[in-house]
N, C-alpha and C positions, 0 to 999 in steps of 0.2 A: 303203645309207642313209648319209648323211654328216652329221656333227655338228660344231659348233664351240662353243667356250666362250671368253669373254674375261674378263680380270680387270684392276681399276684399280690394268689393270696392266699306218733305213739309215744313212748316215754324216752327218757334220757338213758341211752344204753351205753354211750361212751365205749370204754374198753372193758366193761365188766359183764355185759350180757349182750343179747342180740346176735351179732355175727361172730361170736367167739369169746373166749375168756380173755382177760387182760393180757396174760402172758402170750397167748397164741396170736392175738391181734397185734401186740407190740412187735413180736417176731416178724409178722407179715409186713408191717410197715417198714421195719428196719431192713429186712431182706430185699425188698423191692427198691428201696433207696440205694442200698449198697451195691446191688447188681448194676445200677446205672453208673455209680461212681468208680467201680473197679476198672471199667474200660479205659478210664483216663488216669489210672494209677493214683487217684485221690484216696486219702485215708478213709477207712470205713467210718461211718457215723456210729455213735453209741447211743443207746436209749437213755434218756434222761427223764426221771420221774417228775422232777419239778417242771420241766417243759411240758410233759404230758398233762400235769395238773393245770397248768396255764391254758393249754389247748382245750382241756375239758371244761374249764370255766367259761371260756369264750364260746365253745360249741353249745354249752348249756343255754347261753343267752340267745342263741339262734334257734332253739327248739321250737318256738312258736311258728316261725315263718321260713326257716332255712335261708334267711336273707344273706346275700353275698356281701357281708360287711366285715372288713378286717378289724382286728383287735386294736390296731394302732399302738401296739406295745413295743418293747425294746428289742424284740427278736425278729429274725427273718420269718416269714409266714407264707404258706400256701394254703388256700382254701378251695373247697370243691363242693358242688351241690349236684344232686341227681334226683330225678323223679322216681318214685317207687322205693322200696326198702331193701332191694337186693344188692345195692352197691357195697363193695368191699374195700378194704384197705388197698389191695392190689389194683383195683379199678381206679381209685383216686390217684395213686402214684403213677400208674401207667398213663393216665390222661396228662399229667404234668410232664412226664418223660417224653411222651410222643411229640411234644413241642420241639424236640431236637431237630426235626426235619425242617423247621423254619429258621434255625440258628446257623449263621455263617461263622465258623470257627476262625477262618482266615482274617476277617476284619471285625470280629466281635460285634456283629449286628444281627438283628432279626429282620426277616423279610417284611416288606411294607404291608401294613394291615394285619399282621399276625402277632401272636403273643409267644414270647420265649422265656419270660422271667420266672415262671414256675420251674421250668427245666433247669435254668441256670442256677436257681437256688438249690435244687436237689443235688447238683454236682459241684457246688461252689467250693473251691479249694480250701478255704479257711474255716468253713463250718465243720464242727466236730461232734455236736450233739443234736439230737432230734427228739421231740415228743409230740405225739399226735392223739387225736380223739375223734370219735365218730358218734353222731347222734341221729336218731330217727325222729324227724320233726312231726309235729302235730298235723301238718298239711300233707303228709304222705310222702315226704322226701327224706333224703339223707344229706347231712352236712358233715364235712370232714375238715379238720384244721390240723396242720402240722406246723410246729415252730422249730426254728433252727438257731443255734448259738455256737459261735458268733454268727451274726446275720451276714448274708451275702448280698449280691446285686449292687455293688458299689459302682457308680457311674464311671465309665472309662476303663474299668478293670475287667480283665478276662476272668471267667469262672475257673479256669484251669491253671494249675501250677506251672512253673518254669519247666521247660523240657517237653511240653506237649506240642508236637509238631503238627501243623495244619494237615499235612498229608495223612499222618497216622490217625488224627482225630476224625477226618472225613471217612476213612475206612471203617473206623469204629462206629460212626454214625450210621453207615450203611447197614451194619449188623443190628443196630438198635431199632431199625424199622419193624422188626418182628417182636418187639416187646409186647407181651400178652396184655390184653385189656379190651375193653369194649370199643374203644375208639382207635382209629389209625390202622 
């Protein structure tokens, strides 16, 4: 049985070994983020090596326990944890993006008792850069951290730019239900 947990929020493999090379995993993280953003005409994110280094340092601190602890740094951040070592970049991003089904575009709210902040950070209109890291923890799990600059999720603000109409956004959300991944 496999479990995963997200928060809004063996060895250290990061993006250099394990589930792919640095470049291939960076491309995988970036592609899945931008697939979610393009539906809302948000600018594509670009990979930022300094954000990836920041994420790698934080993920390295989680190597012992895969603890769901945020870095509390100056960037937007999504974190993910899953049991077993097979979790990939696309699994983590798909888990965050699948929160779209709980997000109400019309009134900029999340369904009671649900989480939407990871999804809104992925699609946040002002975020331009992302950097991520993946570690295989000593307890047999995987921890993923992605950092965003500028950060998103400002209280009272919509994640989408001007011109995103609720009807169009709802139609796009219906298409996003099929985002590949382990959950949803």
